[in-house]
VOGU-3710 file (C-alpha; in Angstrom, 3 decimals, decimal comma):
1> mtttrhegap> -20,344/9,058/0,349  -20,873/8,160/-3,282  -17,598/8,000/-5,193  -17,315/8,437/-8,933  -14,518/6,478/-10,577  -13,599/7,260/-14,129  -13,951/4,167/-16,287  -10,765/3,508/-18,172  -8,621/5,612/-15,846  -5,614/3,781/-14,368
11> plrvtelrkq> -5,679/3,091/-10,631  -2,734/5,465/-10,189  -1,256/8,198/-12,365  1,507/10,562/-11,226  2,344/13,504/-13,504  5,350/15,857/-13,233  5,580/15,341/-9,471  8,042/17,538/-7,578  9,015/17,598/-3,916  11,852/19,358/-2,143
21> ygarvildal> 12,834/20,068/1,440  14,543/23,422/1,631  17,154/23,466/-1,127  17,186/19,670/-1,424  15,156/18,368/-4,368  13,894/14,834/-3,686  11,571/14,302/-6,656  11,661/16,311/-9,850  9,243/16,005/-12,798  8,486/12,390/-11,900
31> nlevaraelv> 5,936/10,515/-14,013  4,509/7,129/-13,108  1,419/5,124/-13,992  0,142/1,891/-12,461  -2,335/0,054/-14,652  -5,239/-2,097/-13,560  -3,984/-5,441/-12,191  -0,368/-4,250/-12,451  2,361/-4,650/-9,833  4,988/-1,914/-9,925
41> ilagpngagk> 7,967/-2,467/-7,626  9,417/0,844/-6,484  13,099/0,130/-5,889  16,052/2,151/-4,710  18,437/2,738/-1,811  17,700/4,830/1,261  17,526/8,489/0,337  16,282/7,845/-3,191  12,824/9,253/-2,422  10,741/6,077/-2,226
51> stllgcvsgt> 8,887/6,960/0,973  8,504/10,568/-0,162  6,861/9,420/-3,389  4,559/7,037/-1,534  3,680/9,804/0,906  2,744/12,107/-1,990  0,673/9,344/-3,581  -1,150/8,592/-0,327  -1,777/12,221/0,587  0,374/12,220/3,735
61> vdpdggrvel> 3,036/14,403/2,071  2,174/17,549/0,124  4,071/17,776/-3,178  5,422/21,103/-4,383  4,167/20,527/-7,916  2,579/18,014/-10,220  -0,555/15,914/-10,015  -1,618/12,620/-8,425  -4,755/10,831/-9,627  -6,347/7,775/-8,030
71> tgqdlharpl> -8,867/6,028/-10,311  -9,111/9,294/-12,234  -9,752/11,477/-9,185  -7,315/14,322/-8,500  -5,925/13,771/-5,000  -5,424/17,512/-4,403  -8,746/18,730/-5,799  -10,938/15,840/-4,542  -9,049/14,208/-1,660  -11,949/12,316/-0,082
81> earaalrylp> -13,146/10,854/-3,357  -9,626/9,942/-4,447  -8,668/8,322/-1,162  -11,798/6,148/-1,147  -10,028/3,911/-3,681  -6,708/3,895/-1,779  -5,333/1,362/0,680  -2,011/2,612/2,075  0,511/0,769/4,238  3,181/3,116/5,653
91> qelemprglt> 6,642/1,873/6,544  6,327/2,944/10,178  3,129/1,789/11,870  1,847/3,735/14,837  -1,019/1,960/16,576  -3,681/4,123/18,249  -3,601/4,213/22,026  -6,495/2,556/23,810  -7,798/0,348/20,991  -7,555/-3,416/20,857
101> grewllfhae> -6,550/-5,158/17,654  -10,150/-6,212/17,063  -11,414/-2,653/17,625  -8,820/-1,368/15,145  -10,046/-3,908/12,602  -13,694/-2,934/13,153  -12,815/0,760/12,890  -11,334/0,186/9,440  -14,329/-1,864/8,378  -16,533/1,156/9,072
111> lfgaspadar> -14,021/3,535/7,484  -13,850/1,500/4,274  -17,573/0,796/3,999  -17,362/-2,865/5,009  -19,439/-4,679/7,610  -18,392/-5,963/11,049  -18,977/-9,440/9,651  -16,402/-8,731/6,924  -13,894/-7,780/9,613  -14,624/-10,856/11,730
121> alepgdllap> -14,259/-13,075/8,656  -10,581/-12,077/8,453  -9,755/-13,421/11,920  -9,368/-17,107/10,984  -7,416/-16,210/7,836  -3,680/-16,664/7,343  -2,805/-13,096/8,374  -4,626/-12,970/11,706  -5,018/-16,608/12,801  -1,525/-16,762/14,363
131> mraslellae> -2,354/-13,740/16,530  -6,083/-14,272/17,022  -5,717/-14,725/20,780  -4,080/-11,289/20,936  -6,857/-9,378/19,169  -8,385/-8,470/22,540  -5,094/-6,892/23,643  -4,205/-3,266/23,039  -2,740/-2,880/19,553  -0,094/-0,485/20,900
141> tyspgmrkrl> 1,483/-3,466/22,717  1,946/-5,500/19,518  5,323/-6,420/18,068  6,262/-4,907/14,674  5,341/-8,147/12,924  1,908/-8,309/14,566  1,264/-4,664/13,702  2,132/-5,364/10,068  -0,199/-8,387/9,915  -3,079/-6,374/11,383
151> avatlllgdg> -2,460/-3,382/9,124  -2,353/-5,498/5,969  -5,578/-7,234/7,036  -7,346/-3,856/7,236  -6,367/-3,164/3,605  -8,471/-6,139/2,510  -11,682/-4,470/3,689  -14,011/-2,631/1,320  -13,497/-1,931/-2,354  -9,914/-0,731/-2,591
161> rvlvldepfa> -8,606/-0,220/-6,123  -5,073/0,997/-5,376  -2,670/-0,634/-2,913  0,339/1,481/-1,946  2,676/-0,594/0,213  5,844/0,811/1,770  8,207/-2,096/2,598  5,317/-4,519/3,338  7,584/-7,504/4,100  9,932/-5,742/6,537
171> gvdrdgqaai> 9,759/-6,936/10,134  7,535/-9,927/9,334  8,448/-13,613/9,685  8,477/-15,926/6,659  4,931/-17,191/7,222  3,709/-13,615/7,469  5,598/-12,625/4,333  4,027/-15,537/2,451  0,551/-14,550/3,665  1,057/-10,925/2,605
181> arhvaealar> 2,311/-12,054/-0,812  -0,758/-14,254/-1,311  -3,114/-11,388/-0,542  -1,238/-8,997/-2,843  -1,518/-11,602/-5,623  -5,242/-11,958/-4,972  -5,719/-8,173/-5,029  -3,964/-8,049/-8,402  -6,215/-10,840/-9,671  -9,221/-8,678/-8,707
191> gcgvllsahd> -7,835/-5,848/-10,825  -6,202/-3,686/-8,160  -3,126/-1,688/-9,095  -0,277/-2,191/-6,628  2,722/0,071/-5,980  5,130/-1,722/-3,636  8,446/-0,353/-2,400  11,557/-2,443/-1,743  15,241/-1,731/-1,296  16,004/-4,545/-3,738
201> peeapvaalv> 13,479/-6,034/-6,189  15,418/-9,314/-5,959  14,961/-9,680/-2,189  13,421/-13,035/-1,285  9,789/-12,105/-0,454  9,469/-9,798/-3,466  11,000/-12,425/-5,758  8,591/-15,002/-4,312  5,639/-12,721/-5,085  6,828/-12,242/-8,664
211> aelaarghsp> 7,260/-16,013/-9,020  3,755/-16,589/-7,675  2,312/-14,202/-10,254  4,256/-15,929/-13,027  2,951/-19,317/-11,884  -0,593/-17,958/-12,065  0,029/-16,625/-15,571  -0,826/-13,153/-14,334  -0,876/-10,296/-16,831  0,480/-7,642/-17,030
221> sprvfalepr> 3,916/-8,744/-15,842  5,373/-6,940/-12,814  7,821/-4,164/-13,556  10,435/-2,257/-11,597  10,436/1,530/-11,276  13,866/2,468/-9,951  14,717/5,650/-8,035  18,257/6,826/-7,375  19,492/9,605/-5,075  20,002/12,777/-7,078
231> adq> 23,657/13,364/-7,941  23,338/17,122/-7,442  22,228/16,878/-3,831
//
């Protein structure tokens, strides 16, 4: 599939987004833009709507109003074209039954227009090297940390322009957190826009990522987009 990306359009633009469940309004007239090479940290306590927003942005949750654009493509009107630019990491990772870790990696290489060689090249890298001997095992048997490492590795395949990461450091050991942070920094250096959720933007792995970007002299500077539970709910 040939995908048209609008030059000059931000990787992600959310306009007047609204979502409610029954009488409970979760998001109301929310506006957000993530620029090229920008890290936006989506912060807030449980119940603030972080995962709901990320679900709307990724297309796994249908909003009740508003508009989501990925590289200028309307996610509702042109879902396939819009999602071609997206790399989404959900908070809860369900591995497919019957596939090994290596087969899962190769599946995503095909899905994202990368080659099997591109997938194999990730195996000795810092994300997968510690679990390389387990890539022939069924992915459904992996620990949460191993699942997270494998899932993040798949996001590196192809030409993603928007990374949407829901609690990417949760359930991962310190070495894994450092590896994920390095790859997020490298994606930003390539011009990807990154929307990353965290309970607290000052938590250690997020602060380490921000410090790494500062040390690299990265521009634009990361910013925090804070959500709070609605007082009227």
